[in-house]
KEROMAR-266375 format. One record per residue (C-alpha): x, y, z. Coordinates in steps of 0.05 Angstrom, whole numbers, plus 5000, padded with zeros to 4 digits. Example, Ala and Ser with C-alpha at 12.3 -4.5 7.8 and 13.67 -1.06 7.14 Angstrom:
! KEROMAR-266375
524649105156/527349795143/
! end
This chain:
! KEROMAR-266375
550610607461/548411197503/552711817498/556711997560/554712697582/560813137589/562213867607/567514317637/563914657696/559714497757/556815017803/553314817869/549815317915/548315167988/543615538034/538415368087/532215678116/534116158172/541415978162/546216548146/553216278134/559016688159/564317008115/567217248072/571116608060/574416467992/578915877975/581815617910/585614957902/587314477846/586613727855/593213347852/590412637846/587912317782/584312807735/586213547749/580413987771/580214707796/576014807859/573515477884/569315557947/566116217964/562016358026/558216978050/551116838072/550816258023/556215768000/558215667927/562715107902/565315167831/569114577800/572114657730/576314247682/580614467624/577013967579/570313617575/569713077629/564012647652/558813007694/559412427742/566812567752/565213287769/559713077816/564212567850/569213117866/563513537893/561012997941/568112887968/568713627982/561813628015/563713058061/570213398082/566614058095/561613678137/567213458184/569214188191/562014448199/558813868237/552813898190/551213878115/548914548089/542814408043/544314397969/539514887935/542114897864/546514477819/548514697749/552914387695/555414827637/560714927583/559914287542/562814177473/558813537462/551713607490/546514157491/544014527553/537614117558/541613477567/545713807622/539414067657/536313367655/542713067684/543313567741/535913467759/536812717761/543012767805/539213197855/533412707856/538212117868/542112467922/543612017981/539512158043/545412238089/546812918057/540913178098/543213258171/538913128233/535913718269/540513608329/546413808284/547414558282/552414958240/552615548288/554715128348/557914488319/562914808271/570114658290/574114928231/573615468177/575115128111/579515688084/584315618143/586214888132/583814638064/589614548014/590714117953/595013647995/589713588049/584313437998/588712897967/589612578036/582112628047/580612267981/585211698001/582411668072/575311658045/577111058001/580010698062/573910848106/569010608054/562410398087/565010618156/564211348137/557311208107/555110918174/557711538209/553911998162/547311608165/547711628241/547712388237/542512448182/535212618187/533211908169/527511608208/532211128245/531111218320/536511578360/538210948401/539910568337/543911158310/547811198375/549110438373/551910498302/556811048324/559010648384/560210048338/564910478296/570110448352/572709788324/574110028252/576810688279/582110298317/584009958251/584410638215/588810938270/593310318268/594210408193/596211148200/600111158265/604210708311/598610708363/594310118386/599009578358/596709088412/589309178395/586008698346/578608858338/574408288313/570007698333/575307398379/579907988387/579708628427/572908768457/568609368437/569309628508/576909628503/576609958434/572210508462/576810598522/583010648477/579911178432/577011588489/583311598531/587611778471/583112258431/577112408475/579912668541/576913358530/570413088501/569212588557/572512958614/566312928659/565512188645/572912038659/572412378727/566011998744/564511248743/568011168677/567910398677/560410398686/559510908630/563710478583/559409878599/553010278586/555810478518/557009738503/550109548530/547010078484/550409748425/548409048447/541209268457/539809278382/542408558375/537908198425/530508148444/528308528505/528607978557/535807828537/538108538548/542008658613/544209268652/543410008639/543410328570/542111028542/535111318540/532911778484/536112438508/542312068530/542811758461/542712448429/548012698478/552712118462/551212148387/554012858390/559912668434/561712078389/561012548330/566213008361/570812418375/570112158304/571612838274/577712938319/580412268297/579312448224/583013108235/588812718267/589012248207/589212858161/594813188202/590513788221/593614088283/589214108345/590914838358/586515008297/580114758329/581214628404/577615258429/571515088386/571714368409/571814578482/565915048470/562014468438/563514008496/561514538548/554914638513/553513888509/555313788582/550214328602/544814128552/538114058589/541713748649/541913088611/549012928632/547813118704/541712668709/545412098674/551412138721/546612158781/542911548755/549211118749/551711338817/545711038853/
! end
């Protein structure tokens, strides 16, 4: 039977070409769920995450904690910072060569959604500084929420990745997430009790409307003050488009630039809902959110042209 590779320490370093991360930011927390780990995050120009255990544990357990941290930080940042180095150390049971082989294999097998699309940008999409909100309790809530979300969060991440999927399909996937998001909100709050997403339940259009009017008033303020009903229908049409052949498609739907615009708006909506589920107060990120929305609403006149198109 193959020996389980164990050690006490993982160090991950993140940096990108032409990307200088702000700082200094330093945070230390201990996990309070399952196996205890100490987590330290340092950031000044580059980001370093150090995870340690008081005893030898599986390298896969250390790496699993790391990927949960990465996915939480992505919600704060709006983008994954590229992983440039991964190192395991301090093992009582295996030599350094085994650890090096393991860390190299984990980097090679890294899921593609950890590489964000070029329309995601740390300098403009960041909503929160991790050292202002991340605590042991918050991380525990995040681990539980991530388990609940399951494949839903994977769909979200792949829609924002640099995969070769076209932007209209990515946008359609994010629109489709309105239904499971209603279910998540119902589980964590007393909201939307009358909504029942599903094949014969509440329509996708009504799910979108409920989420936007509750959580997206700032994000979709221009849409809400325009022909909002038509915009909701276009969102639904853009989802339906990937389910039918061309001659069965009806009505207006997003073009390429509009798809990017609404990928980014749905991204903001998704992140805000996750913050609400994690009990992160809106005052911590509202100014940054409004700046993001203002930039999107002005981006290459895409929204202006879209609103003009539907008014004709």
